[in-house]
C-alpha positions in Angstrom: -111.8 104.9 64.4 -114.4 106.4 62.0 -115.7 104.0 59.4 -113.8 104.0 56.1 -115.6 105.8 53.3 -116.0 103.8 50.1 -114.9 105.5 46.9 -117.5 105.8 44.1 -116.2 105.0 40.6 -118.1 106.4 37.8 -117.2 106.5 34.1 -116.4 110.2 34.4 -113.9 109.6 37.3 -112.3 106.7 35.5 -112.0 108.8 32.4 -110.4 111.5 34.4 -107.9 109.1 36.0 -107.0 107.7 32.6 -106.5 111.2 31.3 -104.1 111.9 34.1 -101.9 109.0 33.2 -102.1 109.9 29.5 -103.8 106.7 28.5 -106.6 108.6 26.8 -104.8 111.8 26.0 -104.2 111.9 22.2 -101.9 114.9 22.5 -99.4 113.1 24.8 -96.6 111.2 23.3 -95.8 109.2 26.5 -97.7 107.1 28.9 -97.3 107.7 32.7 -97.8 104.1 33.8 -96.2 104.6 37.1 -99.4 106.4 38.3 -101.5 103.3 37.4 -100.1 101.4 40.3 -101.6 103.5 43.1 -105.0 103.4 41.4 -105.0 99.6 41.2 -103.9 99.4 44.8 -106.6 101.7 45.8 -109.2 99.6 44.0 -108.1 96.5 45.7 -108.0 98.2 49.0 -111.5 99.3 48.7 -112.8 96.0 47.4 -114.2 97.9 44.4 -112.9 95.6 41.7 -116.3 94.7 40.3 -117.5 98.2 40.4 -114.5 99.5 38.8 -114.5 97.0 36.0 -118.1 97.6 35.3 -117.6 101.3 35.0 -114.4 100.8 33.0 -116.4 98.6 30.6 -119.0 101.2 30.4 -116.3 103.7 29.6 -114.9 101.5 26.9 -118.2 101.0 25.3 -118.8 104.7 25.4 -115.5 105.3 23.7 -116.2 102.7 21.0 -119.5 104.3 20.3 -117.7 107.6 20.0 -115.2 106.2 17.6 -117.8 104.5 15.5 -119.7 107.8 15.4 -116.6 109.6 14.2 -115.7 107.0 11.6 -119.3 107.0 10.3 -119.2 110.8 9.9 -115.8 110.8 8.1 -115.8 107.6 6.1 -115.8 109.1 2.6 -112.9 111.4 3.5 -111.0 108.5 4.9 -111.5 106.4 1.8 -110.4 109.4 -0.3 -107.4 109.8 1.8 -106.5 106.2 1.6 -106.8 106.4 -2.2 -104.6 109.4 -2.2 -102.1 107.6 0.0 -102.0 104.7 -2.4 -101.4 107.1 -5.3 -98.6 108.8 -3.4 -97.2 105.4 -2.6 -97.1 104.4 -6.2 -95.3 107.7 -7.1 -93.0 107.1 -4.2 -92.2 103.6 -5.4 -91.5 104.9 -8.9 -89.4 107.7 -7.5 -87.5 105.2 -5.4 -86.8 103.1 -8.4 -85.5 106.1 -10.3 -83.4 107.1 -7.4 -82.0 103.6 -7.2 -81.2 103.7 -10.9 -79.5 107.1 -10.6 -77.6 105.8 -7.6 -76.4 102.9 -9.6 -75.3 105.2 -12.4 -73.6 107.6 -10.0 -72.0 104.7 -8.3 -70.6 103.4 -11.6 -69.4 106.9 -12.4 -67.9 107.3 -8.9 -66.0 104.1 -9.2 -64.3 105.2 -12.4 -63.6 108.6 -10.9 -62.1 107.0 -7.8 -60.0 104.8 -9.9 -58.8 107.7 -11.9 -58.2 109.7 -8.7 -56.3 106.8 -7.3 -54.3 106.4 -10.5 -53.6 110.2 -10.4 -52.4 110.1 -6.8 -50.2 107.1 -7.7 -48.8 109.0 -10.7 -48.1 112.0 -8.5 -46.4 109.8 -5.9 -44.3 108.2 -8.6 -43.4 111.6 -10.1 -42.4 112.8 -6.6 -40.3 109.7 -6.2 -38.8 110.2 -9.6 -38.0 113.9 -8.8 -36.4 112.8 -5.5 -34.4 110.1 -7.4 -33.3 112.6 -10.0 -32.2 115.1 -7.2 -30.4 112.3 -5.4 -28.7 111.2 -8.6 -27.7 114.8 -9.4 -26.3 115.1 -5.9 -24.5 111.8 -6.3 -23.1 113.0 -9.6 -21.9 116.3 -8.0 -20.3 114.3 -5.2 -18.7 111.9 -7.6 -17.5 114.9 -9.6 -15.9 116.4 -6.5 -14.2 113.0 -5.7 -13.0 112.9 -9.4 -11.7 116.4 -9.2 -9.9 115.5 -6.0 -7.9 113.0 -8.0 -7.1 115.7 -10.6 -6.1 118.1 -7.8 -3.7 115.5 -6.4 -2.2 114.8 -9.9 -1.8 118.6 -10.4 -0.2 119.1 -7.1 -3.1 121.2 -5.6 -2.9 119.3 -2.4 -4.5 121.9 -0.1 -7.5 122.3 -2.4 -7.9 118.5 -2.5 -7.8 118.4 1.3 -10.4 121.3 1.5 -12.7 119.4 -0.8 -12.5 116.3 1.4 -13.5 118.5 4.4 -16.4 119.9 2.3 -17.6 116.4 1.6 -17.5 115.5 5.3 -19.3 118.7 6.2 -22.1 118.2 3.7 -25.4 118.9 5.5 -27.7 116.0 6.3 -30.3 115.3 3.5 -31.6 112.4 1.5 -28.2 111.8 0.0 -26.7 111.2 3.5 -28.7 108.0 3.8 -27.6 106.5 0.5 -25.1 103.6 0.4 -23.0 105.7 -2.1 -22.6 108.6 0.4 -21.8 106.1 3.2 -19.2 104.5 0.9 -17.6 107.8 0.0 -17.5 108.8 3.7 -15.8 105.5 4.5 -13.3 106.2 1.7 -12.3 109.7 3.0 -9.4 108.3 5.2 -8.1 106.6 2.1 -8.3 109.8 0.1 -6.6 111.7 2.8 -3.9 109.1 2.8 -3.6 109.6 -1.0 -3.2 113.4 -0.5 -0.6 112.7 2.3 1.3 110.2 0.1 1.3 112.6 -2.9 2.5 115.6 -0.9 5.2 113.4 0.7 6.3 112.2 -2.7 6.4 115.9 -3.8 8.6 116.7 -0.8 10.8 113.7 -1.5 11.3 114.9 -5.0 12.1 118.3 -3.7 14.7 116.8 -1.3 16.3 115.1 -4.3 16.4 118.3 -6.3 17.9 120.4 -3.5 20.5 117.6 -3.0 21.6 118.2 -6.6 21.8 122.0 -6.1 23.2 122.0 -2.6 26.8 122.4 -3.9 25.7 125.3 -6.1 24.2 127.0 -3.0 27.3 126.4 -1.0 29.5 127.7 -3.8 27.5 130.9 -4.1 27.7 131.5 -0.4 31.4 130.8 -0.2 32.1 133.0 -3.2 30.0 135.8 -1.6 32.0 135.4 1.6 35.3 135.4 -0.3 34.3 138.6 -2.1 33.3 140.2 1.3 36.6 139.0 2.8 38.7 140.5 -0.1 36.8 143.8 0.2 37.4 143.8 4.0 41.1 142.9 3.6 41.6 145.8 1.2 40.0 148.1 3.7 42.0 146.7 6.6 45.3 147.3 4.7 44.3 151.0 4.3 43.3 151.5 7.9 45.6 150.2 10.6 42.8 150.5 13.2 40.9 147.7 11.5 43.8 145.2 11.3 42.4 142.6 13.7 38.7 142.9 13.1 37.4 139.9 11.3 34.7 139.6 8.7 31.4 139.4 10.5 32.5 141.5 13.5 30.6 144.6 14.6 33.4 146.8 13.2 33.2 145.2 9.8 29.4 145.5 9.8 29.5 149.2 10.8 32.2 150.2 8.4 31.4 148.1 5.4 28.2 149.2 3.6 27.3 146.0 1.8 24.2 144.4 0.3 24.0 140.7 1.4 23.7 138.3 -1.5 20.7 136.0 -1.3 22.3 132.7 -2.1 18.9 131.0 -2.3 17.9 133.2 -5.3 20.7 134.5 -7.5 22.0 134.2 -11.0 23.4 130.7 -10.5 20.7 129.0 -8.4 17.1 129.4 -7.2 15.8 127.3 -4.4 12.0 126.9 -4.2 10.8 125.9 -0.8 7.1 125.7 -1.7 6.9 121.9 -1.8 8.3 121.7 1.7 6.0 124.5 3.1 3.1 122.8 1.3 3.9 119.5 2.8 4.3 121.0 6.3 0.9 122.7 5.9 -0.8 119.5 4.8 0.7 117.4 7.6 -0.3 120.1 10.1 -3.9 120.0 8.9 -3.9 116.2 9.2 -2.4 116.5 12.7 0.6 114.3 11.6 3.4 116.9 11.8 5.4 114.8 14.2 5.5 112.0 11.6 6.7 114.4 8.9 9.3 115.9 11.3 10.8 112.5 12.0 10.8 111.5 8.4 12.4 114.8 7.3 15.1 114.4 9.9 15.8 110.9 8.8 16.0 111.9 5.2 18.3 114.9 5.9 20.5 112.6 8.1 20.8 110.2 5.2 21.6 113.0 2.7 24.2 114.5 5.1 25.8 111.0 5.4 26.1 110.8 1.6 28.0 114.1 1.3 31.2 112.7 2.6 32.8 109.7 0.8 34.4 106.9 2.8 37.8 108.1 1.7 38.2 111.8 1.1 40.7 112.8 -1.7 42.1 116.3 -1.0 41.3 117.3 -4.5 37.6 116.8 -3.8 37.6 118.8 -0.5 36.4 122.1 -2.1 33.4 120.3 -3.6 32.6 118.5 -0.3 32.7 121.7 1.8 30.5 123.4 -0.7 28.0 120.6 -0.4 28.1 120.8 3.4 27.8 124.6 3.3 24.8 124.6 1.0 23.2 121.8 3.0 23.3 123.7 6.3 22.4 127.1 4.7 19.2 125.5 3.5 18.6 124.0 7.0 19.2 127.4 8.5 16.6 128.9 6.1 14.1 126.2 6.9 14.6 126.8 10.6 14.0 130.5 10.3 11.0 130.3 8.0 9.1 127.5 9.8 7.7 128.1 13.2 7.9 124.7 14.9 8.9 122.3 12.1 12.6 122.2 12.8 14.5 122.6 16.1 18.0 123.9 16.7 18.8 120.7 18.4 17.9 118.6 15.4 20.1 120.7 13.1 22.9 120.8 15.6 22.9 117.0 15.7 23.3 116.9 12.0 25.9 119.6 12.1 28.0 117.9 14.8 27.8 114.6 13.0 29.0 116.1 9.7 31.7 118.2 11.3 33.0 115.1 13.2 33.2 113.1 10.0 34.7 116.0 8.1 37.4 116.4 10.7 38.2 112.8 10.7 38.3 112.6 6.9 40.6 115.6 6.6 43.0 114.3 9.3 43.0 110.9 7.5 43.6 112.5 4.1 46.6 114.5 5.4 48.2 111.5 7.2 51.6 111.0 5.8 51.3 114.2 3.6 54.7 115.8 3.1 53.8 118.8 1.0 53.3 121.8 3.2 51.3 123.5 0.4 48.7 120.8 0.7 48.1 121.9 4.3 47.8 125.5 3.2 45.3 124.6 0.5 43.2 122.7 3.0 43.3 125.5 5.4 42.3 128.1 2.8 39.4 125.8 1.8 38.3 125.4 5.4 38.6 129.0 6.4 36.1 130.2 3.8 33.8 127.4 4.8 34.1 128.3 8.5 33.5 132.0 8.0 30.5 131.3 5.8 28.8 129.1 8.3 29.7 131.3 11.2 27.6 134.0 9.6 24.7 131.6 9.9 25.4 131.1 13.7 26.8 127.5 13.4 29.4 126.5 16.0 32.7 126.1 14.2 34.9 125.4 17.2 35.8 121.8 16.1 36.9 123.2 12.8 39.1 125.8 14.4 40.5 123.1 16.5 41.2 121.1 13.3 42.9 124.1 11.7 45.1 124.5 14.8 46.1 120.9 14.5 46.7 121.4 10.8 48.8 124.5 11.8 51.0 122.3 13.9 51.5 119.8 11.2 52.1 122.6 8.7 54.6 124.1 11.0 56.3 120.7 11.4 56.6 120.5 7.7 58.0 124.1 7.5 60.3 123.4 10.4 61.7 120.3 8.7 62.1 122.1 5.3 63.6 125.2 6.8 65.8 123.2 9.1 67.4 121.3 6.2 68.1 124.6 4.4 69.6 126.1 7.6 71.8 123.1 8.1 73.0 123.3 4.5 73.7 127.0 4.8 75.6 126.7 8.0 77.7 123.7 6.9 78.4 125.1 3.4 79.4 128.6 4.5 82.9 129.8 4.0 82.6 132.0 7.0 84.0 135.1 5.3 82.5 138.6 5.8 79.8 139.5 3.3 80.3 142.5 1.1 77.6 145.0 0.2 78.7 146.6 -3.1 75.8 149.1 -3.5 73.5 151.0 -1.2 70.4 149.1 -2.4 72.2 145.8 -1.7 73.1 147.0 1.7 69.6 148.1 2.5 68.3 144.8 1.2 70.6 142.9 3.5 69.9 145.0 6.5 66.2 144.5 6.0 66.6 140.7 6.0 68.6 140.3 9.2 67.6 141.2 12.8 69.7 143.9 14.5 69.3 146.2 17.4 68.2 149.7 16.4 71.6 151.1 17.2 73.5 148.5 15.1 71.0 149.0 12.3 71.5 152.7 12.3 75.3 152.6 12.5 75.5 150.2 9.5 72.9 152.1 7.4 75.0 155.3 7.6 78.1 153.6 6.3 79.1 154.0 2.7 79.3 151.2 0.1 81.1 149.1 -0.8 81.1 147.8 2.8 82.1 144.5 4.4 79.4 143.5 6.9 80.3 141.8 10.2 78.5 138.6 9.4 79.1 135.8 7.0 76.8 134.4 4.3 75.3 131.8 6.7 73.9 134.5 9.1 72.3 136.4 6.3 70.8 133.4 4.7 69.6 131.9 8.0 67.8 135.2 8.8 66.3 135.1 5.4 65.0 131.5 5.8 63.7 132.2 9.3 61.9 135.3 8.0 60.3 133.2 5.2 59.3 130.6 7.8 57.6 133.2 10.0 55.8 134.8 7.1 54.5 131.5 5.8 53.5 130.5 9.4 51.4 133.7 9.8 50.0 133.3 6.3 48.6 130.0 7.5 47.4 131.6 10.7 45.4 134.3 8.9 41.8 133.7 9.6 42.3 131.0 12.3 40.3 131.9 15.4 42.7 131.7 18.3 44.2 134.0 20.9 47.3 135.7 19.5 49.4 134.7 22.6 48.8 131.0 21.9 49.8 131.4 18.2 53.0 133.3 19.3 53.8 130.7 21.8 53.5 128.0 19.2 55.8 130.0 16.8 58.3 130.6 19.6 58.6 126.9 20.1 59.4 126.3 16.5 61.8 129.2 16.3 63.6 127.7 19.4 63.9 124.4 17.5 65.3 126.1 14.4 67.8 128.2 16.4 68.9 125.5 18.8 68.6 122.3 17.0 69.3 123.2 13.4 71.4 126.4 13.6 73.1 125.7 16.9 73.7 122.0 16.2 75.1 122.7 12.7 77.4 125.4 14.0 78.7 122.9 16.6 79.4 120.4 13.8 81.1 123.0 11.7 83.3 124.1 14.6 84.3 120.5 15.2 85.6 120.2 11.6 87.2 123.7 11.5 90.7 124.6 12.6 91.2 128.0 10.8 91.2 130.8 13.4 89.6 133.3 11.0 86.7 131.0 10.4 86.3 130.3 14.1 86.4 134.0 14.8 83.6 134.6 12.2 81.6 131.8 13.8 81.9 133.6 17.2 80.8 136.8 15.6 77.8 135.1 13.9 76.9 133.6 17.3 76.9 137.0 18.9 74.7 138.3 16.1 72.4 135.3 16.5 72.1 136.1 20.2 70.9 139.6 19.4 68.6 138.0 16.8 67.0 135.9 19.4 66.0 139.0 21.5 64.7 140.7 18.4 62.7 137.7 17.4 60.7 137.9 20.6 59.2 141.1 19.3 59.1 140.4 15.6 55.9 138.3 15.4 53.9 141.0 17.2 55.3 143.6 14.9 54.6 141.4 11.9 50.9 141.1 12.8 50.6 144.9 13.4 49.2 144.1 16.8 46.6 146.7 17.6 43.7 145.6 19.7 40.3 146.8 18.5 37.0 145.6 19.9 35.1 143.5 17.4 31.9 143.4 19.4 30.4 145.5 22.2 30.5 142.1 24.0 33.5 140.1 23.0 33.7 136.6 24.4 37.5 136.9 24.7 37.1 139.5 27.4 34.8 137.6 29.7 35.4 134.9 32.3 32.3 132.8 31.9 32.6 130.9 35.2 34.0 133.5 37.6 34.0 132.7 41.3 32.9 136.1 42.4 30.8 139.0 41.1 32.3 142.3 40.1 30.8 145.5 41.4 32.2 147.7 38.6 32.1 147.5 34.8 35.0 145.9 32.8 37.8 148.3 32.0 37.5 147.0 28.4 34.2 148.8 28.1 35.9 152.2 28.8 38.2 151.5 25.9 35.3 150.4 23.8 33.3 153.6 24.4 36.4 155.7 23.6 36.8 153.8 20.3 33.2 154.1 19.4 33.2 157.9 19.9 36.5 158.4 17.9 36.1 155.9 15.1 32.5 154.7 14.5 30.9 158.1 14.9 33.3 159.6 12.4 32.2 157.2 9.7 30.2 158.7 6.9 27.5 156.0 6.7 23.8 155.8 7.4 22.8 155.7 11.0 20.7 152.6 10.4 23.9 150.7 9.5 25.4 151.6 12.8 22.2 150.5 14.6 22.3 147.2 12.7 25.9 146.6 13.8 25.1 147.0 17.4 22.2 144.6 17.2 24.3 142.0 15.4 27.1 142.5 17.9 24.9 141.3 20.9 22.6 139.0 19.0 24.3 135.7 20.0 26.2 137.0 23.0 25.8 134.9 26.1 23.5 132.4 24.4 25.5 131.9 21.2 27.4 128.7 20.2 30.8 130.1 21.1 30.0 130.0 24.8 29.3 126.5 26.0 29.1 126.9 29.7 28.6 129.8 32.2 27.5 130.5 35.7 25.3 133.1 37.4 28.3 135.2 38.5 29.1 135.8 34.8 25.5 136.9 34.2 25.6 139.3 37.1 28.9 140.8 35.7 27.2 141.2 32.3 24.2 142.9 33.9 26.6 145.4 35.5 28.3 146.1 32.1 24.9 146.5 30.4 23.9 149.3 32.9 27.3 151.0 32.2 26.9 150.8 28.5 23.3 152.1 28.5 24.5 155.1 30.5 27.3 155.8 28.1 25.2 155.3 25.0 22.7 157.8 26.5 25.5 160.2 27.3 26.7 160.3 23.6 23.2 160.9 22.4 22.3 157.4 21.2 19.7 156.5 23.8 17.5 154.8 21.1 20.1 152.0 21.0 19.4 151.0 24.6 16.6 148.9 23.3 19.4 146.7 21.8 20.1 145.3 25.2 16.4 144.8 26.2 16.4 141.0 25.8 19.8 140.6 27.3 19.0 142.7 30.3 15.6 141.0 30.8 17.2 137.5 30.6 19.9 138.5 33.1 17.3 139.8 35.6 15.1 136.8 35.1 17.9 134.4 36.0 19.4 136.5 38.8 16.0 137.0 40.4 15.0 133.4 39.9 11.7 134.2 38.2 11.7 131.6 35.5 8.5 130.2 36.9 6.9 133.6 36.3 8.0 133.4 32.7 6.1 130.2 32.3 2.8 132.0 33.1 1.4 133.1 29.7 -0.1 136.3 31.0 3.0 137.4 32.8 5.2 136.3 29.9 3.3 138.6 27.5 3.2 141.6 29.9 6.5 141.4 31.8 8.9 139.3 29.6 7.7 140.0 26.0 11.3 140.8 24.9 12.6 137.3 25.8 12.4 134.6 23.2 11.9 131.1 24.6 14.5 129.5 22.4 17.2 132.0 23.6 16.2 131.6 27.3 16.4 127.8 26.9 19.9 128.1 25.5 21.0 130.2 28.4 19.5 127.8 30.9 21.3 124.9 29.2 24.7 126.7 29.7 23.9 127.0 33.4 23.0 123.3 33.6 26.4 122.4 32.0 28.2 124.4 34.5 26.4 122.8 37.4 27.0 119.3 35.9 30.7 119.9 36.3 30.4 120.8 40.0 30.6 118.3 42.8 28.8 120.1 45.7 25.2 119.2 46.4 24.0 122.8 46.2 25.3 123.3 42.7 23.9 119.9 41.6 20.4 120.8 43.0 20.6 124.1 41.3 21.6 122.4 38.1 18.7 120.0 38.3 16.3 122.9 38.9 17.7 124.7 35.8 17.5 121.6 33.8 13.7 121.2 34.5 13.2 124.9 33.8 15.1 124.5 30.4 12.9 121.5 29.5 9.7 123.5 30.4 10.8 126.6 28.5 11.8 124.3 25.6 8.1 123.3 25.2 7.2 126.9 24.5 9.5 126.9 21.4 
């Protein structure tokens, strides 16, 4: 290993090293002391500490000499600079004092400005709060004004406006007002206000119910008087035209041939019924979703009013007023049913009607118990017949009243039979049994018109000259006269009573048998027992022979008296249909052929507007098959009716009135729906609107109910299952009403 060379440290090299680490560099702002370590290490490694320190000391001394030389050369300038610095310092101190003073002044001014600014901000905040408070108060005042006006609206009867105002309050958009206690209080009081509206409109309706109760009799009187006028007009026309003899008021014939303008009994010279309170109440309750409550309350109120119409004991003198009240009551109910969509149901009105009719029937029967005056029965019948005809025009079922009038007819006939029998017995027992003499031709004609003779006997006697002794005695003539009066009074009572003529004639025949056998025959037997004169006995025998001929003539007389000439009163007459036949017919009814002949010969010859004829056809079928007169029917009857409809449509098209075929649209559609068992399709809303739009749910329900009633009377399981199926269908269809 070569020998290590010792470093030589001179002042210049040391100066150079110190320059590198910036210890002597005046231009450097940092000292690189990290490089000093290697230098010191190197010195120690070379054992040159003493040398290095001596040279470093020499360098320091050289630098001190250099500094001293520099200071000596620039001393005066340094002193001048120091003096200048002291002067600058004094100015700086003075300036600092001024700045401090100004700062204090500015600080004082700033504090005041900040205070004012803070006060201004607080004022603005207070003003904003005041503005918000004013707006809130104004909104509160508006809200309170609305609430106050709601009270005024309720007092003025503007219930719908009051209800709308309540809805507006509840629908107020959220704002500062919505968080106020006042608004929350008003919101919490809305149910109470709605209750006030509901109570007020209910009170209005209750007052209306009281008012219509007071005018119900006037409405009924106007309706009955209108029906009486219509009946008198039709009776006059029937007397002029024999073909119209048996067509009643309200039949299709009467509607076609009688151009009339219906009287609006709700608004006429004597009475005007305003239904606005009821409609308003219905509207309010519907909006409050409480219509069921109103419906129950209304039914209860009307039930109570209907119960008050009939007194516990009915004097016959007050019967006209009572039937007017009942008539007006149910005319109003019919109007409410027609003018409100779902408020009233036919079932509810029928319940009231059935209850009132039952009570009226019982009251009339009770009032006539023990009555001996036959004229009283006649007055009751005349009162009831106008009442029945009026309410039949509003589609009410009057069968119980017709049954009552038939019962009254029997009692009336009993009275007549008793009175006539007494007169017949007196005539027979008091007769002298001598031939009666007709002194003049008019007297002869009068006698011949009173007794019943065969045509040949009548002709032979009518040709004889007067004076003439007739073959009968006074008793035969007077008996015939009394019997004729009995028959006339009997049919006078029957006029207007709905019943098959055969039944009426059978009833009359029974009473005539009683008069002839019990009263005349029995009295003649008594008279023969007390008579021994041969001439009188011979006259009795002659009278008996004449009475025998009278009996045969009497069998035809009632029919001749009524001018029996059958005319169809409706294209579909209930009397011509078997509603529960066991089989289905393949051909139309023979009655329809007669009907079409009558239409083409009579109706088409009438000089009236075509629209009236169209209305008559529509009215004729309107309640057929589903009306109140038909209580039960089966599917065979529906099939027969469908066959008849096809026939009628063809005939109507043949006579050039094809536009009337639409009259049967609903009837045909209902028949097809039942026969094809497609009621479930009808329950589908889309199919109901497209395929069965002609069928009204209420009418279909009525038809299904009739089928249910038929099945309920059957004992076989198939019919009962079918009836249960129809019952469920009727209930489902009823929900569509």
